C-alpha positions, 0 to 999 in steps of 0.5 A: 164802911160799905153796907150790904148792897143786896138791900138796895133797890138799885145798882151802881156802876161807873159812878151811875146808879140806876133803878131796875127799869133803867131810870136814875136812882134818886138821891133820897133813895141812895145810900151814898158814900156810906155804901161806897157809891157816888156821893148824894147831895146830902154827902156834899152838903154836909161836908162829908164828901169834902172831908173824905177827899181831904184824906181823912178817914170815914170814922173821923169825918163822921165823928166831926159831922155829929159832934158839930154844934148847929149854926157853926161852920159846916165844913169838916176839914 
């Protein structure tokens, strides 16, 4: 599941992601759960974070996320 961290312009440590200049890495630049980082707002809004917290595997959560018809319940658990 984790992606290559050397391709990201920031680092994460202790749940905090920072750019090289020390500023907080914005969510739109962050990889989030896919890269074994703290969840982004997109991870939370899509329900991916809640799905993973329920103990479901990443692959199962991802398949639920992309198999869901638009306009229906957005929770994955």
